C-alpha positions as CSV (number, residue, x, y, z in Angstrom):
1,M,-7.1,-18.7,16.9
2,A,-7.5,-21.1,14.0
3,G,-8.2,-19.5,10.6
4,R,-6.2,-16.4,11.2
5,P,-2.5,-15.6,11.2
6,A,-0.9,-13.8,14.2
7,A,0.3,-10.9,12.0
8,V,0.3,-9.8,8.4
9,I,2.8,-7.3,7.1
10,F,2.0,-5.7,3.8
11,D,4.3,-4.1,1.3
12,M,2.5,-1.1,-0.1
13,D,3.4,-0.2,-3.7
14,G,1.9,-2.9,-6.0
15,V,0.2,-4.7,-3.1
16,L,-2.2,-2.3,-1.4
17,A,-2.3,0.1,-4.3
18,D,-1.2,-0.1,-8.0
19,T,1.3,2.7,-7.6
20,E,4.2,1.2,-9.6
21,P,3.0,2.8,-12.9
22,I,2.7,6.1,-11.0
23,Q,6.1,5.9,-9.5
24,E,7.5,5.0,-13.0
25,E,5.8,8.1,-14.5
26,A,7.2,10.3,-11.7
27,L,10.7,9.0,-12.3
28,A,10.3,9.7,-16.1
29,A,9.2,13.2,-15.2
30,F,12.1,13.7,-12.9
31,L,14.6,12.5,-15.6
32,A,12.9,14.6,-18.3
33,A,13.5,17.7,-16.3
34,R,17.2,16.9,-16.5
35,G,17.0,16.2,-20.3
36,K,17.1,12.5,-19.9
37,S,14.6,9.7,-21.0
38,L,13.7,6.7,-18.8
39,R,14.9,3.6,-20.6
40,S,12.9,0.5,-20.9
41,D,13.3,-1.9,-17.9
42,D,15.4,0.6,-15.8
43,Y,12.5,1.0,-13.4
44,T,11.3,-2.6,-13.4
45,E,14.8,-3.9,-12.6
46,T,15.0,-1.8,-9.5
47,I,11.5,-2.3,-8.0
48,G,11.7,-3.1,-4.3
49,L,15.2,-1.8,-3.7
50,D,15.6,0.6,-0.7
51,Y,15.7,4.2,-1.7
52,R,19.5,4.5,-1.2
53,S,20.3,1.7,-3.5
54,F,17.6,2.8,-6.0
55,W,18.9,6.4,-6.3
56,A,22.5,5.3,-6.3
57,E,21.7,3.1,-9.2
58,M,19.8,5.9,-11.0
59,I,22.7,8.3,-10.5
60,V,25.1,5.9,-12.1
61,R,22.8,4.9,-15.0
62,Y,21.8,8.4,-15.9
63,E,25.0,10.2,-14.9
64,L,23.0,12.5,-12.5
65,A,24.9,15.4,-10.9
66,E,22.8,15.3,-7.7
67,S,23.4,13.3,-4.5
68,V,20.9,10.7,-3.3
69,A,19.4,13.2,-0.9
70,E,19.0,15.8,-3.6
71,C,17.4,13.3,-5.9
72,V,14.9,12.3,-3.3
73,A,14.1,15.9,-2.4
74,A,13.3,16.7,-6.1
75,Y,11.5,13.5,-6.8
76,E,9.2,13.3,-3.8
77,P,7.0,16.3,-4.7
78,I,6.6,15.0,-8.2
79,L,5.3,11.7,-6.9
80,L,3.2,13.1,-4.1
81,G,1.4,15.3,-6.7
82,R,0.3,12.1,-8.5
83,L,-1.0,10.3,-5.4
84,V,-4.6,11.5,-5.7
85,D,-7.9,9.8,-6.4
86,L,-6.1,6.5,-5.9
87,P,-8.2,3.3,-5.4
88,P,-6.9,0.3,-3.4
89,A,-5.6,-2.7,-5.4
90,P,-8.3,-5.3,-6.2
91,G,-9.2,-7.2,-3.0
92,A,-6.8,-5.2,-0.8
93,A,-9.4,-3.3,1.2
94,E,-11.6,-6.4,1.7
95,L,-8.6,-8.5,2.9
96,V,-7.3,-5.8,5.2
97,R,-10.8,-5.3,6.8
98,S,-11.4,-9.0,7.1
99,L,-8.1,-9.4,9.0
100,E,-8.9,-6.4,11.1
101,A,-12.2,-7.9,12.1
102,L,-10.4,-11.0,13.3
103,H,-8.0,-8.8,15.4
104,V,-5.0,-9.8,13.3
105,L,-2.0,-7.5,13.9
106,L,-1.3,-5.5,10.7
107,A,1.7,-3.5,9.5
108,V,3.1,-1.9,6.4
109,A,6.7,-2.3,5.5
110,S,7.4,-0.1,2.5
111,S,10.7,1.0,0.9
112,S,9.0,4.4,0.1
113,F,9.6,7.4,2.3
114,L,7.1,8.0,5.1
115,P,5.3,11.0,3.5
116,V,4.7,8.8,0.4
117,V,3.5,5.9,2.5
118,E,1.1,8.1,4.6
119,A,-0.2,9.8,1.4
120,T,-0.9,6.5,-0.3
121,L,-2.5,4.8,2.7
122,G,-4.7,7.9,3.2
123,A,-5.7,8.1,-0.5
124,I,-6.9,4.5,-0.5
125,G,-8.7,4.8,2.8
126,L,-6.7,2.2,4.8
127,R,-4.4,4.2,7.1
128,D,-6.5,3.5,10.1
129,A,-6.1,-0.3,9.8
130,F,-2.3,-0.3,10.4
131,G,-1.0,0.2,13.9
132,V,2.6,-0.1,12.6
133,V,4.1,1.5,9.5
134,V,7.8,1.1,8.8
135,S,9.3,3.1,5.8
136,G,12.5,2.8,4.0
137,E,14.4,5.6,5.8
138,Q,13.7,4.0,9.2
139,V,16.1,1.0,8.7
140,M,19.8,0.8,8.1
141,E,19.5,-1.7,5.2
142,G,16.5,-1.8,2.9
143,K,15.1,-4.6,0.8
144,P,16.3,-7.1,-0.1
145,A,17.9,-7.1,3.4
146,P,15.4,-8.3,6.0
147,D,15.7,-5.3,8.3
148,I,12.4,-3.7,7.5
149,Y,10.4,-6.8,8.1
150,L,12.3,-7.6,11.3
151,R,11.6,-4.0,12.5
152,A,7.9,-4.4,11.7
153,A,7.6,-7.7,13.5
154,Q,9.4,-6.2,16.5
155,R,7.1,-3.3,16.7
156,L,4.1,-5.6,16.4
157,G,5.5,-7.8,19.2
158,V,5.3,-10.9,17.1
159,E,8.0,-13.4,16.3
160,P,9.0,-13.1,12.6
161,G,8.2,-16.8,11.9
162,K,4.6,-16.2,13.0
163,C,4.1,-13.3,10.5
164,V,3.0,-13.5,6.8
165,A,4.5,-10.9,4.4
166,I,2.8,-9.8,1.2
167,E,5.0,-8.6,-1.6
168,D,5.0,-7.9,-5.3
169,S,8.7,-7.8,-6.1
170,A,11.6,-10.2,-6.1
171,N,13.6,-7.9,-3.8
172,G,10.7,-7.7,-1.4
173,V,10.2,-11.5,-1.3
174,R,13.9,-12.0,-0.6
175,A,13.6,-9.5,2.3
176,A,10.6,-11.3,3.8
177,R,12.1,-14.8,3.4
178,A,15.4,-13.6,4.9
179,A,13.4,-12.4,7.9
180,G,12.0,-16.0,8.3
181,M,8.5,-15.1,7.2
182,A,6.1,-16.9,4.9
183,C,5.5,-14.7,1.9
184,L,2.6,-14.3,-0.4
185,G,3.6,-12.9,-3.8
186,I,1.4,-10.7,-5.9
187,V,2.0,-11.1,-9.7
188,T,1.9,-7.7,-11.4
189,A,2.8,-6.3,-14.8
190,Y,6.3,-5.8,-13.3
191,S,6.8,-9.4,-12.0
192,T,6.2,-13.1,-12.7
193,R,5.6,-16.1,-10.5
194,E,9.1,-17.4,-11.2
195,Q,10.7,-14.1,-10.3
196,L,8.9,-13.8,-7.0
197,S,9.8,-17.3,-5.6
198,A,7.3,-16.7,-2.8
199,T,5.6,-19.3,-0.6
200,R,2.5,-18.8,-2.8
201,A,1.8,-16.5,-5.7
202,V,-1.6,-15.1,-6.8
203,E,-2.8,-12.6,-9.4
204,S,-4.8,-10.5,-6.9
205,L,-5.6,-10.2,-3.2
206,A,-9.2,-10.9,-4.2
207,E,-8.1,-14.6,-4.3
208,V,-6.8,-14.6,-0.7
209,T,-8.6,-15.2,2.6
210,P,-7.4,-14.9,6.2
211,A,-7.5,-18.7,6.4
212,D,-5.1,-18.9,3.5
213,L,-2.6,-16.7,5.3
214,A,-3.0,-18.7,8.5
215,A,-2.2,-21.9,6.6
216,M,0.9,-20.2,5.2
217,A,2.1,-19.0,8.6
218,S,1.5,-22.5,10.1
219,A,3.6,-24.1,7.4
220,T,6.7,-22.1,8.5
221,L,6.5,-23.0,12.2
């Protein structure tokens, strides 16, 4: 149908909800409990990485004694405790519901762990819109590898080239583009248009319509 893409795959943090500051605060609290202070840019530089790469990097940078699994187990409750009274990002709910009304297939492809994804989508009131949710621990290689987007497209039953991805990080954009998808970039306090290198970049999902996403998808075919 003209005016709508076949499928749209959303990143979550920084796209559907402004959770990047919350995640940064949770990381700072995790490190503070170990007598360490989060350094400027250490979180920004690792946004979008899969959890294995992220925590491997934190272990090296902060000389942590725990394994990746132990870091995740300690960090996750800190983060989950902060995911309350969370509004959707500007324009996110409106765009999701507009796409839903047009029967566009929708998915979430997030590097976060599934409990964090489910808690966030529930908090912003959009869990029911997504028939497919793929989280970081469900793929072998996380972003910037294309695996998570390819898995989401496969579960939707749509060829990757007919999907549009929506991302807010350079690593996420690289993952989507490597999967063969058009990618809409969302500029945040943690990214610039130049860093995103997306098919198109906007300041907010409030600027985007289903027809815009359809045009992006058509341009990749």
